[in-house]
PyMOL CGO cylinders between C-alpha atoms (Angstrom):
from pymol import cmd
from pymol.cgo import CYLINDER

trace = [
    CYLINDER, 205.83, 82.62, 128.56, 208.74, 83.05, 125.60, 0.3, 1, 1, 1, 1, 1, 1,
    CYLINDER, 208.74, 83.05, 125.60, 211.73, 83.62, 125.67, 0.3, 1, 1, 1, 1, 1, 1,
    CYLINDER, 211.73, 83.62, 125.67, 213.71, 85.93, 123.54, 0.3, 1, 1, 1, 1, 1, 1,
    CYLINDER, 213.71, 85.93, 123.54, 216.69, 83.61, 122.30, 0.3, 1, 1, 1, 1, 1, 1,
    CYLINDER, 216.69, 83.61, 122.30, 218.47, 86.59, 120.91, 0.3, 1, 1, 1, 1, 1, 1,
    CYLINDER, 218.47, 86.59, 120.91, 219.12, 87.66, 124.34, 0.3, 1, 1, 1, 1, 1, 1,
    CYLINDER, 219.12, 87.66, 124.34, 220.96, 84.58, 125.70, 0.3, 1, 1, 1, 1, 1, 1,
    CYLINDER, 220.96, 84.58, 125.70, 224.68, 85.05, 125.37, 0.3, 1, 1, 1, 1, 1, 1,
    CYLINDER, 224.68, 85.05, 125.37, 225.78, 80.87, 125.22, 0.3, 1, 1, 1, 1, 1, 1,
    CYLINDER, 225.78, 80.87, 125.22, 222.97, 80.29, 122.15, 0.3, 1, 1, 1, 1, 1, 1,
    CYLINDER, 222.97, 80.29, 122.15, 225.01, 80.62, 119.69, 0.3, 1, 1, 1, 1, 1, 1,
    CYLINDER, 225.01, 80.62, 119.69, 228.69, 80.17, 120.34, 0.3, 1, 1, 1, 1, 1, 1,
    CYLINDER, 228.69, 80.17, 120.34, 231.63, 82.24, 118.92, 0.3, 1, 1, 1, 1, 1, 1,
    CYLINDER, 231.63, 82.24, 118.92, 233.64, 80.59, 116.13, 0.3, 1, 1, 1, 1, 1, 1,
    CYLINDER, 233.64, 80.59, 116.13, 237.15, 80.19, 116.95, 0.3, 1, 1, 1, 1, 1, 1,
    CYLINDER, 237.15, 80.19, 116.95, 239.29, 82.09, 114.97, 0.3, 1, 1, 1, 1, 1, 1,
    CYLINDER, 239.29, 82.09, 114.97, 241.69, 80.19, 112.89, 0.3, 1, 1, 1, 1, 1, 1,
    CYLINDER, 241.69, 80.19, 112.89, 245.29, 80.54, 112.42, 0.3, 1, 1, 1, 1, 1, 1,
    CYLINDER, 245.29, 80.54, 112.42, 247.35, 79.90, 109.42, 0.3, 1, 1, 1, 1, 1, 1,
    CYLINDER, 247.35, 79.90, 109.42, 249.70, 77.78, 111.71, 0.3, 1, 1, 1, 1, 1, 1,
    CYLINDER, 249.70, 77.78, 111.71, 246.51, 75.71, 112.12, 0.3, 1, 1, 1, 1, 1, 1,
    CYLINDER, 246.51, 75.71, 112.12, 246.93, 74.60, 109.13, 0.3, 1, 1, 1, 1, 1, 1,
    CYLINDER, 246.93, 74.60, 109.13, 250.71, 73.41, 109.26, 0.3, 1, 1, 1, 1, 1, 1,
    CYLINDER, 250.71, 73.41, 109.26, 250.39, 69.88, 108.61, 0.3, 1, 1, 1, 1, 1, 1,
    CYLINDER, 250.39, 69.88, 108.61, 248.54, 69.94, 105.56, 0.3, 1, 1, 1, 1, 1, 1,
    CYLINDER, 248.54, 69.94, 105.56, 249.55, 73.38, 103.99, 0.3, 1, 1, 1, 1, 1, 1,
    CYLINDER, 249.55, 73.38, 103.99, 252.17, 72.06, 101.72, 0.3, 1, 1, 1, 1, 1, 1,
    CYLINDER, 252.17, 72.06, 101.72, 250.34, 68.68, 100.60, 0.3, 1, 1, 1, 1, 1, 1,
    CYLINDER, 250.34, 68.68, 100.60, 249.29, 67.95, 97.09, 0.3, 1, 1, 1, 1, 1, 1,
    CYLINDER, 249.29, 67.95, 97.09, 245.82, 68.17, 96.40, 0.3, 1, 1, 1, 1, 1, 1,
    CYLINDER, 245.82, 68.17, 96.40, 244.18, 64.29, 96.49, 0.3, 1, 1, 1, 1, 1, 1,
    CYLINDER, 244.18, 64.29, 96.49, 242.60, 63.30, 93.33, 0.3, 1, 1, 1, 1, 1, 1,
    CYLINDER, 242.60, 63.30, 93.33, 240.60, 60.37, 92.34, 0.3, 1, 1, 1, 1, 1, 1,
    CYLINDER, 240.60, 60.37, 92.34, 242.29, 57.23, 90.63, 0.3, 1, 1, 1, 1, 1, 1,
    CYLINDER, 242.29, 57.23, 90.63, 239.68, 56.65, 88.50, 0.3, 1, 1, 1, 1, 1, 1,
    CYLINDER, 239.68, 56.65, 88.50, 237.77, 60.11, 87.97, 0.3, 1, 1, 1, 1, 1, 1,
    CYLINDER, 237.77, 60.11, 87.97, 234.22, 60.30, 86.72, 0.3, 1, 1, 1, 1, 1, 1,
    CYLINDER, 234.22, 60.30, 86.72, 233.27, 61.49, 83.17, 0.3, 1, 1, 1, 1, 1, 1,
    CYLINDER, 233.27, 61.49, 83.17, 231.58, 64.55, 82.72, 0.3, 1, 1, 1, 1, 1, 1,
    CYLINDER, 231.58, 64.55, 82.72, 228.87, 62.53, 81.78, 0.3, 1, 1, 1, 1, 1, 1,
    CYLINDER, 228.87, 62.53, 81.78, 228.36, 60.54, 84.37, 0.3, 1, 1, 1, 1, 1, 1,
    CYLINDER, 228.36, 60.54, 84.37, 228.67, 63.57, 86.84, 0.3, 1, 1, 1, 1, 1, 1,
    CYLINDER, 228.67, 63.57, 86.84, 225.70, 64.90, 84.70, 0.3, 1, 1, 1, 1, 1, 1,
    CYLINDER, 225.70, 64.90, 84.70, 223.76, 62.17, 85.24, 0.3, 1, 1, 1, 1, 1, 1,
    CYLINDER, 223.76, 62.17, 85.24, 223.29, 62.14, 89.07, 0.3, 1, 1, 1, 1, 1, 1,
    CYLINDER, 223.29, 62.14, 89.07, 222.18, 66.02, 88.50, 0.3, 1, 1, 1, 1, 1, 1,
    CYLINDER, 222.18, 66.02, 88.50, 219.67, 64.74, 85.80, 0.3, 1, 1, 1, 1, 1, 1,
    CYLINDER, 219.67, 64.74, 85.80, 216.72, 64.04, 88.30, 0.3, 1, 1, 1, 1, 1, 1,
    CYLINDER, 216.72, 64.04, 88.30, 216.69, 67.71, 89.04, 0.3, 1, 1, 1, 1, 1, 1,
    CYLINDER, 216.69, 67.71, 89.04, 216.26, 68.70, 85.39, 0.3, 1, 1, 1, 1, 1, 1,
    CYLINDER, 216.26, 68.70, 85.39, 212.59, 67.62, 86.26, 0.3, 1, 1, 1, 1, 1, 1,
    CYLINDER, 212.59, 67.62, 86.26, 212.32, 70.54, 88.35, 0.3, 1, 1, 1, 1, 1, 1,
    CYLINDER, 212.32, 70.54, 88.35, 212.84, 73.23, 85.76, 0.3, 1, 1, 1, 1, 1, 1,
    CYLINDER, 212.84, 73.23, 85.76, 210.22, 75.81, 85.26, 0.3, 1, 1, 1, 1, 1, 1,
    CYLINDER, 210.22, 75.81, 85.26, 207.87, 74.07, 87.98, 0.3, 1, 1, 1, 1, 1, 1,
    CYLINDER, 207.87, 74.07, 87.98, 207.31, 77.15, 90.12, 0.3, 1, 1, 1, 1, 1, 1,
    CYLINDER, 207.31, 77.15, 90.12, 206.48, 78.94, 86.94, 0.3, 1, 1, 1, 1, 1, 1,
    CYLINDER, 206.48, 78.94, 86.94, 203.78, 76.36, 86.34, 0.3, 1, 1, 1, 1, 1, 1,
    CYLINDER, 203.78, 76.36, 86.34, 202.53, 76.34, 90.14, 0.3, 1, 1, 1, 1, 1, 1,
    CYLINDER, 202.53, 76.34, 90.14, 202.33, 79.95, 90.08, 0.3, 1, 1, 1, 1, 1, 1,
    CYLINDER, 202.33, 79.95, 90.08, 200.31, 80.38, 86.61, 0.3, 1, 1, 1, 1, 1, 1,
    CYLINDER, 200.31, 80.38, 86.61, 197.70, 77.71, 87.95, 0.3, 1, 1, 1, 1, 1, 1,
    CYLINDER, 197.70, 77.71, 87.95, 197.34, 79.59, 90.70, 0.3, 1, 1, 1, 1, 1, 1,
    CYLINDER, 197.34, 79.59, 90.70, 196.60, 82.58, 88.78, 0.3, 1, 1, 1, 1, 1, 1,
    CYLINDER, 196.60, 82.58, 88.78, 194.18, 80.47, 86.63, 0.3, 1, 1, 1, 1, 1, 1,
    CYLINDER, 194.18, 80.47, 86.63, 192.45, 79.05, 90.11, 0.3, 1, 1, 1, 1, 1, 1,
    CYLINDER, 192.45, 79.05, 90.11, 192.25, 82.76, 91.67, 0.3, 1, 1, 1, 1, 1, 1,
    CYLINDER, 192.25, 82.76, 91.67, 190.22, 84.01, 88.56, 0.3, 1, 1, 1, 1, 1, 1,
    CYLINDER, 190.22, 84.01, 88.56, 188.14, 81.49, 88.27, 0.3, 1, 1, 1, 1, 1, 1,
    CYLINDER, 188.14, 81.49, 88.27, 184.39, 81.92, 90.06, 0.3, 1, 1, 1, 1, 1, 1,
    CYLINDER, 184.39, 81.92, 90.06, 183.51, 79.08, 92.38, 0.3, 1, 1, 1, 1, 1, 1,
    CYLINDER, 183.51, 79.08, 92.38, 179.37, 77.80, 91.75, 0.3, 1, 1, 1, 1, 1, 1,
    CYLINDER, 179.37, 77.80, 91.75, 177.51, 75.80, 94.41, 0.3, 1, 1, 1, 1, 1, 1,
    CYLINDER, 177.51, 75.80, 94.41, 176.86, 72.31, 93.76, 0.3, 1, 1, 1, 1, 1, 1,
    CYLINDER, 176.86, 72.31, 93.76, 172.97, 73.34, 93.18, 0.3, 1, 1, 1, 1, 1, 1,
    CYLINDER, 172.97, 73.34, 93.18, 173.69, 76.11, 90.70, 0.3, 1, 1, 1, 1, 1, 1,
    CYLINDER, 173.69, 76.11, 90.70, 175.73, 73.33, 88.51, 0.3, 1, 1, 1, 1, 1, 1,
    CYLINDER, 175.73, 73.33, 88.51, 173.10, 70.84, 88.88, 0.3, 1, 1, 1, 1, 1, 1,
    CYLINDER, 173.10, 70.84, 88.88, 170.64, 73.62, 87.70, 0.3, 1, 1, 1, 1, 1, 1,
    CYLINDER, 170.64, 73.62, 87.70, 172.86, 74.19, 84.69, 0.3, 1, 1, 1, 1, 1, 1,
    CYLINDER, 172.86, 74.19, 84.69, 173.54, 70.54, 84.08, 0.3, 1, 1, 1, 1, 1, 1,
    CYLINDER, 173.54, 70.54, 84.08, 170.10, 70.08, 83.60, 0.3, 1, 1, 1, 1, 1, 1,
    CYLINDER, 170.10, 70.08, 83.60, 169.85, 72.75, 81.16, 0.3, 1, 1, 1, 1, 1, 1,
    CYLINDER, 169.85, 72.75, 81.16, 172.02, 71.59, 78.72, 0.3, 1, 1, 1, 1, 1, 1,
]
cmd.load_cgo(trace, "trace")
């Protein structure tokens, strides 16, 4: 038996509507800044590991297409072909 969660009324409570008065305590405050901001080079270095993923999807799709075009040979046929050579 499955339950259709879309019909449950309390499944996802609604987000309360905010008013400008809710932010009265912080509305005129200055934006916080770091005492020693990180250099652009150091910040970029944090994201360097993700650079290895660039082009990964293209390589995978190319490999999938190549694999789909290959014909799988039976092990016995491969052995026979090896003996002929």
